N, C-alpha and C positions, 0 to 999 in steps of 0.2 A: 072179530075174534074174541072169545070169554077167557080172557086171562085172569089167574088168581094169583094174589102175593103170598108168597112162602116165605118162613125163616126156614133155614136149614142149619142143624147144628150138628155135629158129629164129634165122637171119641172111638179114634181109631187106634188100637194098639200098637200096632208095627209102625215104624216111621215110612218106610216103602209104601206100604198101603195107605198113608196118610197123604202121602205126597201125591198119589194117583187121584185119591179123592179131591185134594184141595185144586190139582190141577184139572181136573174134569169139572169142579164147581164153577172156577173162574171162566169155563165156557157158557154158563148157565145162569149166572146173575152177578152181584156186586159184593165183593169182600166186605165184610161188616168188622171184624176183629178175629182173631185166633179161632179157627174152625167154627164160622158163623159166616151165613151168606143170606142175603135177602135175594131173591128171585120173582120174577114177572114170570108164570109160565101158564100156556094153552094147555088143556087135556092130553093131547101128543107128547108135548115136549116132558110134560110131568109123568108120563108113563114112561117117556125114553129116559128120564132122570132115574127113576126108582129102578127098571131094568138094568141099567148100567151100574149103578151103585151095588145093587145085588149081587153083579157079576164080580165086584173088585173086593167087597166085606167079607171078613170070615164072621159068621152069626155068632157063634159061640164067644167071640173075642172082642167085637166091636160094636157099637151104637151110632145110629143115626138118627135124628128126630126132625120131621118135615111138616110143621105146623103152618097151614091153611089160614093165612086172615081175612079170607073172603076175595070176590070181586075185586081186582086192580085198580080199576076206575072210581070206586066207591070206597076206599078204605083210607082212613085218614089217620096213619100209625101217631099214637100218643108215646113217644119215647122221651126219657130222661137220659141223656149223654153225658156223662161224667168223664173228664179228662182231656187228653190231646185230641181226641179225635170225635168231631162233631157229625151227627147221625142224619144221613138226607136219603128220603126214600126215593127207590128206582124209578126212574120215569121210562116210559115207554119207548122202545127205540128200535130201529129196523134192526133184522138181522141179516148181514151179508155171509153169504155162504160159498 
């Protein structure tokens, strides 16, 4: 499976939609900080995430960025983390459905 590592950041204008996006993102990746997730996604999961987000947001009010960092097995994130939380790259895990 060819997974890529993504950083997903979002700015959602409405609190109800923000909660819906946050809840959805928890099913696709690891929460890094407010409105930022890191995700390991296969092409089908990436397409599913985009399609679902597209249905939730209001395109004239909200904004979502999905930054593709490349193949997950080859990515060596260079991150500077300041403050109370340390950044740990997301590891590959089995998904139980």
